[in-house]
C-alpha positions in Angstrom: 94.3 84.8 48.8 97.7 84.0 50.1 98.2 80.5 51.5 99.2 79.7 55.1 102.6 78.4 53.8 103.4 81.7 52.1 102.6 83.7 55.3 105.0 81.5 57.4 107.8 81.9 54.9 107.4 85.7 54.7 108.3 86.0 58.4 111.7 84.4 58.1 113.6 87.4 56.6 112.0 89.8 59.2 113.2 87.6 62.2 116.7 87.4 60.7 116.8 91.2 60.3 115.8 91.8 63.8 118.5 89.4 65.1 121.2 91.2 63.1 120.1 94.6 64.6 120.2 93.2 68.1 123.7 91.8 67.6 125.0 95.1 66.2 123.5 97.0 69.1 125.0 94.6 71.6 128.4 94.7 70.0 128.4 98.5 69.9 127.5 98.7 73.6 130.2 96.2 74.6 132.7 98.1 72.6 131.9 101.3 74.3 132.1 99.7 77.7 135.3 97.8 77.3 137.0 100.3 75.0 136.6 103.3 77.3 136.5 101.6 80.7 132.9 102.5 81.0 133.7 106.2 81.8 132.4 108.9 79.6 135.3 110.9 78.2 135.8 114.3 79.8 134.4 117.2 77.9 136.0 120.7 77.8 133.7 123.5 78.9 132.5 125.8 76.2 134.2 129.2 76.4 131.8 131.9 77.6 131.5 134.8 75.2 132.1 138.2 76.9 128.9 140.2 77.2 128.7 143.3 75.1 126.5 144.9 77.7 128.8 144.3 80.7 129.3 147.6 82.6 132.7 148.7 84.0 133.2 148.4 87.8 132.0 151.4 89.7 134.5 154.0 91.0 134.3 153.9 94.8 134.5 157.5 96.2 134.6 158.3 99.9 133.6 161.8 100.9 133.3 164.0 104.0 131.0 167.1 104.1 128.0 167.8 102.0 127.5 165.3 99.2 128.3 166.0 95.5 125.0 166.6 93.6 123.7 163.4 91.8 123.5 165.4 88.6 127.3 165.9 88.7 127.9 162.2 89.2 125.6 161.3 86.3 127.3 163.9 84.1 130.7 162.4 84.8 129.6 158.9 84.2 128.0 159.8 80.9 131.4 160.6 79.5 133.1 158.0 77.2 134.8 155.3 79.2 133.9 156.8 82.6 132.4 154.4 85.2 129.4 155.0 87.5 130.2 156.5 90.9 129.7 154.6 94.1 129.6 157.6 96.5 130.1 156.6 100.2 130.2 158.6 103.4 133.6 158.4 105.0 133.2 156.9 108.5 135.5 154.9 110.8 134.8 151.2 111.2 133.7 149.6 114.5 137.4 149.0 115.2 138.2 152.7 114.7 140.0 152.2 111.3 139.4 154.2 108.1 138.1 152.3 105.0 141.0 151.4 102.7 139.0 150.1 99.7 138.2 153.4 98.1 139.5 154.5 94.6 139.1 158.2 95.4 139.0 160.1 98.7 137.5 163.6 99.1 138.3 164.5 102.7 139.3 167.3 105.0 143.0 168.1 105.0 143.3 166.9 108.6 141.7 163.6 107.7 143.9 163.2 104.6 147.0 162.7 106.8 145.3 160.0 108.9 144.1 158.0 105.9 147.5 158.4 104.3 148.9 156.1 107.0 147.0 153.2 105.6 146.3 154.2 102.0 149.3 154.9 99.7 148.5 158.0 97.6 149.0 158.0 93.8 151.2 160.6 92.1 149.0 163.3 90.6 151.7 165.4 88.9 151.2 165.1 85.1 147.6 163.8 85.6 145.6 166.4 87.4 146.8 170.0 86.6 146.8 172.9 89.0 145.8 175.5 86.4 143.5 178.2 87.7 143.8 177.2 91.3 144.3 179.9 94.0 147.9 179.6 95.3 146.6 180.3 98.8 145.3 176.7 98.9 148.4 175.0 97.5 151.6 173.8 99.1 150.3 172.7 102.5 152.6 171.1 105.1 151.3 167.6 104.5 152.0 167.8 100.8 154.3 170.8 100.1 154.7 170.1 96.4 151.2 169.0 95.7 152.4 165.7 94.4 149.7 163.5 95.9 146.7 165.8 96.7 144.5 168.5 95.2 142.4 171.0 97.2 138.9 171.3 95.7 136.7 173.3 98.0 136.9 175.4 101.2 134.7 176.6 104.1 135.7 179.0 106.9 134.3 178.4 110.4 132.4 181.4 111.9 130.8 182.2 115.2 127.1 182.2 114.5 124.4 183.8 116.6 120.7 184.4 116.5 119.9 188.1 116.6 116.7 190.0 117.2 114.8 191.4 114.3 116.1 194.9 113.4 119.5 194.4 114.9 122.0 196.7 113.1 124.5 194.9 110.9 127.5 196.3 112.8 126.2 194.8 116.0 124.9 191.6 114.4 128.3 190.9 112.7 130.4 191.7 115.8 132.5 188.8 117.0 131.8 187.7 120.6 134.6 189.0 122.9 134.3 186.1 125.5 132.7 183.4 123.4 133.4 180.5 125.9 131.4 182.2 128.6 128.4 183.4 126.6 125.0 182.2 127.9 122.9 179.7 125.8 126.1 178.8 123.9 126.6 175.3 122.4 129.7 174.2 120.5 130.8 171.2 118.4 132.3 168.4 120.4 135.4 168.3 118.3 138.5 168.6 120.5 140.9 169.5 117.7 138.6 172.2 116.2 137.8 173.8 119.5 141.4 173.6 120.7 142.5 175.4 117.6 140.0 178.2 117.9 140.9 178.5 121.6 144.5 179.2 120.6 143.4 181.5 117.7 141.3 183.6 120.0 144.4 184.2 122.1 146.4 185.3 119.1 148.5 182.2 119.0 149.3 180.2 115.9 147.4 176.9 115.7 149.8 174.7 113.7 152.9 175.4 115.7 154.0 174.2 119.1 153.8 170.5 118.6 151.8 167.9 120.5 152.3 169.5 123.9 150.6 172.8 122.8 147.8 170.9 121.1 147.1 168.7 124.1 147.1 171.7 126.5 144.7 173.6 124.3 142.3 170.6 124.2 142.3 170.3 128.0 141.8 174.0 128.5 138.9 174.3 126.1 137.2 171.2 127.4 137.3 172.6 130.9 136.0 176.0 129.7 133.2 174.5 127.7 132.1 171.9 130.2 128.4 171.2 129.6 128.4 173.2 126.4 129.5 170.6 123.9 127.3 168.6 121.5 127.4 167.3 117.9 127.7 169.8 115.1 124.2 169.0 113.9 122.7 169.6 117.4 124.4 173.0 117.5 123.0 173.9 114.1 119.5 172.7 115.0 119.5 174.5 118.3 120.6 177.7 116.6 117.7 177.4 114.1 115.1 176.7 116.8 116.3 179.5 119.1 117.3 177.2 122.0 121.0 178.1 121.2 122.1 181.7 120.8 125.8 181.2 119.9 127.8 178.5 118.3 130.9 177.9 116.1 130.0 176.3 112.7 131.2 176.0 109.1 130.0 178.6 106.7 128.5 176.1 104.3 125.5 175.5 106.7 124.3 179.1 106.5 125.2 179.4 102.8 122.9 176.4 102.0 120.1 177.6 104.3 120.3 181.5 104.5 116.7 181.6 105.9 117.4 179.3 108.8 116.2 180.6 112.1 113.8 183.0 110.3 116.7 184.6 108.5 118.1 186.0 111.7 121.3 184.0 112.0 124.5 186.1 111.5 128.1 185.1 111.4 131.3 186.8 112.5 135.1 186.2 112.7 137.5 187.2 115.4 139.9 190.0 114.7 142.7 187.5 115.1 141.2 185.4 112.3 139.4 182.1 112.2 139.8 178.4 111.3 139.5 177.4 107.6 138.7 173.8 106.7 139.4 172.8 103.2 138.9 169.4 101.5 141.5 167.7 99.4 141.3 164.9 96.9 143.5 161.9 96.6 143.6 158.7 94.5 144.7 155.3 96.0 147.9 154.1 94.4 146.8 150.5 94.4 143.4 151.3 92.8 142.8 149.4 89.5 140.8 152.4 88.3 143.5 155.1 88.8 143.0 156.6 85.4 139.2 157.0 86.0 140.1 158.5 89.4 142.3 161.1 87.8 139.6 162.0 85.3 137.1 162.4 88.2 139.4 164.8 90.0 139.9 166.8 86.8 136.1 166.9 86.5 135.6 168.4 90.0 138.3 171.0 89.4 136.9 172.1 86.0 135.5 175.6 85.6 131.7 174.6 85.3 131.8 172.5 88.5 133.9 175.1 90.5 131.5 177.9 89.4 128.5 175.9 90.6 130.2 174.7 93.8 129.0 177.4 96.2 125.3 177.1 95.3 125.4 173.3 95.2 127.4 172.4 98.3 127.9 175.7 100.3 131.6 175.4 99.9 133.7 178.1 98.2 135.7 177.0 95.1 139.5 176.8 95.0 139.5 178.3 91.4 139.6 181.9 92.5 141.9 184.9 92.6 143.9 186.0 95.6 141.9 188.4 97.6 138.6 187.3 95.9 138.1 184.0 97.6 134.5 184.8 98.7 133.2 186.2 95.5 129.7 184.9 94.8 128.5 184.8 98.4 124.9 186.2 98.7 125.5 186.7 102.4 127.5 189.6 103.9 131.0 188.4 104.7 132.8 189.6 107.9 134.7 192.7 107.3 138.4 193.4 107.9 141.5 191.3 107.2 140.2 188.2 109.1 141.1 185.8 106.2 144.7 187.1 106.1 145.0 186.1 109.8 143.2 182.9 109.5 144.8 179.5 109.3 144.0 176.1 107.8 143.6 173.5 110.6 146.0 170.6 109.9 145.6 168.8 113.2 146.6 166.2 114.1 150.2 167.4 113.6 152.1 165.6 110.9 154.7 163.3 112.4 158.3 164.3 111.6 160.0 162.3 108.9 162.9 160.3 110.4 165.7 159.7 108.0 166.9 156.1 107.8 170.6 155.2 107.8 172.1 154.6 104.4 173.7 151.2 103.9 177.0 151.5 102.0 178.3 148.0 102.2 177.6 144.7 103.9 177.3 145.0 107.7 178.1 148.7 107.8 175.9 151.7 108.3 176.7 155.4 107.8 174.3 157.8 109.6 172.4 160.0 107.1 173.9 163.1 108.8 177.4 161.9 108.2 179.9 160.9 110.9 182.0 158.0 111.8 181.2 154.7 110.2 179.9 152.0 112.6 180.0 148.3 112.1 177.2 146.1 113.4 
C-alpha cells in the first residue's frame, strides 16, 4: 500500500502542470486582445461558384392577335442556345403607354409605328433574310427598305353575315351594298378600321389624304354607325348566336372556326376591295438578347412554321407567290380582283420626317435645302 506521504507528493507535479496551462491560456488571450485591438480580422467572402444548371433569361415577346402555339415556342426553346419564351399580350398600360421592356414585338403594322416612338428598332438586314417572302408584303411606307421590320402573317377583313340554310353561294357571298344601314348589324368599335372601310366603300384610297381625311372619315362613320358599335369579340359572338346578322371581322376568326353559327356564316368583299391587316416583327435595339431575337424571327419565317400558320392561327403566311396568297384556305374565298384593289391599313398616318439643319461651323447653320447662310 502507498503511504499517505507518497500520495501528497504525487499531487505536486499535477498542480504545477495545471498552473502552466492556465498561464499559457491567459497569455494567448491577452495577446489576441491587445495585439488586434479586440476586433476579429475581416474575412473575405468566399467566391460563389456559377451554377451549371442556371438557365438563360427568357426572351420577352409581346404579341397581338391569336397566340403562337405553345408547341412552336417549345420547339424553338429546345434549340441549342435558345432561351425560353415569355409570351405576353400587348396591351396599353393604365397611363395609355405601350410596354417598352420587350425583346421582340409581333404586332399589327399600324401598332408598329406607335411602339416605334418609344422603342428603337434593331437593324435586321444581314440577320433575318427575306428569302421566299411575297414581295406584296414588303416595302411598306413605315419601313420602305425593310431594314427594321419583317412581315410574318396576314389576315384580310371581310363582311360576314349569317345566311339561311340552302342560300345559294352567289347570294351568300355577295357583298352588302349599303352595309352601314343593314338591320341587325354590329361593327367593331375601332375608329381607324371603320373609318378606313368607310373610305374604301366609296372608292377612295385609305392611306392618302392626311390627318384631315382620316378625321373626317372617323366622324362620318361614327355618326352612320351610332348604336351599332361594340367590341370585336361581341360582334363575333353575336354573329355566332344569330343576334347579329352582319359584321366586319378579320378572316382568321372564321378560318379557325368554320362551323361557327352552325356553319352558316359567309364572308364577302366589296368590289372596291377591303382592308388587309398584317403583322410585322421587330427586335428592340437595346435588348440584351438581340441575337436570340433574330433567331426567333427566322424561326417564325421558316418554311415549316409558315406552312402550318393558317391552320394554327387562322392567318395566311407571307411566304407565298404573287397571285396565290390564299392558297390553302378550306373556305371559299371571295371572287374577283378584290385583293388587287385592297389596301393595308397603316393608320395612324406616319408623321413626316423633318430634316434638321446641318451645322457647318460654330454659330452658323445652313438650311438642309440650301440657301443663304444665317448666323445665330
